[in-house]
C-alpha positions in Angstrom: 0.0 0.0 0.0 1.3 3.4 -0.9 1.1 6.2 1.7 1.5 9.8 0.6 2.2 12.5 3.1 1.2 16.1 2.8 2.3 19.4 4.5 3.4 18.8 8.1 2.9 15.0 7.8 5.6 15.1 5.0 8.0 17.1 7.2 7.5 14.7 10.1 7.7 11.6 8.0 10.8 12.8 6.2 9.5 11.4 2.9 6.8 12.3 0.5 5.6 8.7 0.1 6.4 5.2 1.1 5.2 1.7 0.4 4.1 -0.7 3.2 3.7 -4.3 1.9 0.7 -5.3 4.1 -1.6 -8.1 3.1 -4.8 -7.5 1.2 -7.6 -6.7 3.6 -5.4 -4.9 6.2 -7.1 -1.9 7.7 -6.1 1.7 7.7 -5.4 1.3 11.4 -2.9 -1.5 10.6 -1.3 0.6 7.9 -0.9 3.6 10.2 0.6 1.3 12.9 3.1 0.1 10.3 3.9 3.7 9.2 4.4 4.8 12.8 6.7 1.9 13.5 9.2 3.1 11.0 12.3 4.6 12.6 12.6 8.1 11.5 14.9 11.1 12.2 13.6 13.8 14.4 11.3 16.2 12.5 12.4 19.8 11.9 12.3 22.2 14.8 8.7 23.2 15.5 7.2 20.2 13.6 5.2 17.8 15.7 6.0 14.1 15.6 4.3 12.0 12.9 2.3 10.2 15.6 0.8 13.4 16.8 0.0 14.6 13.3 -1.6 11.3 12.3 -3.8 11.4 15.3 -5.3 14.7 14.0 -5.2 14.0 10.3 -7.9 12.9 7.8 -7.2 10.3 5.2 -8.1 9.6 1.6 -8.2 6.2 0.1 -7.8 6.4 -3.7 -8.9 10.1 -3.4 -12.1 9.3 -1.4 -12.4 10.2 2.3 -12.0 7.4 4.7 -14.7 7.2 7.4 -14.0 3.7 8.8 -10.4 3.1 9.8 -11.2 -0.6 10.3 -12.4 -1.2 6.8 -10.3 -3.5 4.7 -7.9 -2.0 2.2 -6.6 -3.4 -1.1 -2.9 -4.1 -1.7 -2.8 -1.4 -4.5 -4.7 1.3 -2.5 -3.2 4.8 -2.2 -3.7 6.4 1.2 -3.2 10.2 1.6 -2.4 11.6 5.0 -3.9 15.1 5.2 -3.0 17.0 8.4 -5.2 19.9 9.5 -4.5 22.9 7.2 -4.7 26.5 8.4 -5.8 29.4 6.4 -8.7 30.0 4.1 
């Protein structure tokens, strides 16, 4: 499964995207656990940790909002991590 990070999530993750080879039917919860288990360098000064950002983020699955984090995902799904955005 491909995870794409945006804005502060990208800064905290240290990458724009990464692949997690979870089995077909894994949930978003399991995917996020796998993403948070990756050892990462400290985020830039003033950037919260990835775990803190993920806790407040919304998610898209193949460009559609995810409402149920326990729903099964497909092995080829693309998950976007969208932290809260400021501004208007």
